[in-house]
N, C-alpha and C positions, 0 to 999 in steps of 0.2 A: 611399554618399555620405559617411558619417563617415569611412571609411578614406581617401577621396580628400582630404578637408579635413586629416586628420592628416598625410598624406604631403606635402601642400602646405605646411603649417606647418613641418614638419621640413625640407623642402628650402629654404624661404626662410630658416630659422633658421641654416642652414649657411653662407650667404653665398657659395656656389660658383656657378659657371656652371650654369644650370638649363635650357637648351634641350632637353636630352634627358631631362628629368625624366619619371618614369612617369605623372604626373598630367596632362602636357601643358601646352603654352604658354598656351593659352586659359584653362585652369583656373587657372594661376598669375596670369595677368593679372586675371582676375575676382576672385581672392582678394585680390590687392594693391589692387584698386579698392575692394572692400568694407572692407578693413582700413585704408584710407588711407595705405598704405606708399609710400615713394619707392623706385624701382628704377632700376638702371642697365641700359640696353638697348644691345646692339650692333646697329647698324642700317645697312643698305645703302641708300644714297640712289638716286634715279632715274638719276643719272649714274654709277652703280656705284662711288662712293667710299663708304668706310666711316667711321662715326663711333660714338662712344660718348656716350650722352646720359642725364642723370639726369631721370627723368620721375615725376610724381605722376599715376598713371592715374585717369581720371574715368569713362570709358565704354568698353565693348567692344561692337561690333555688327557685323552682317553687312550690307554695303552692297548697293544694288540691283544693282550689277555682279557681285556674288558674291564679294567680297573681305571678309575679316575686318579691321576697323579698330579702332584704338585712339586715343582722344582724351584728351589730358592736358596738364598743365602742364609744359612743357619748361624746366627750370631752367637749362639751358645758354643758351637764347635769351631767356628771360624772357617767354615768350608761350605761349599755348595752341596746340598743334599736333595734327595728325591723322597717324597712322602706319599703314602697311599691315602687319598682323601677319605676313604672309608674308616681309616683308623684315627682321624681327627675327632676328638670328643668335644672340643669347644674352641671358639675363636674370639679374640677381643683385641682391641687396639693396644699397641705398646706405648 
């Protein structure tokens, strides 16, 4: 567990795209949530258009339908939004 946290901190500190990080996207999102970090996510919307959004993650959970979800403050829209983790294409520190 310590090794994963150390890898997560190191990956977030680099500021590079982190989608393929060894510790996994869910681990990175959970760490950012616990640490109160703001992150930039690449996101594919339902209509297949792509966007980049600055998010302050608040909660990561598994929905009843079996999808991992992220709830957070979207700084682009100025509202709380829910995102499907499976549609996140990359993650980096803001």
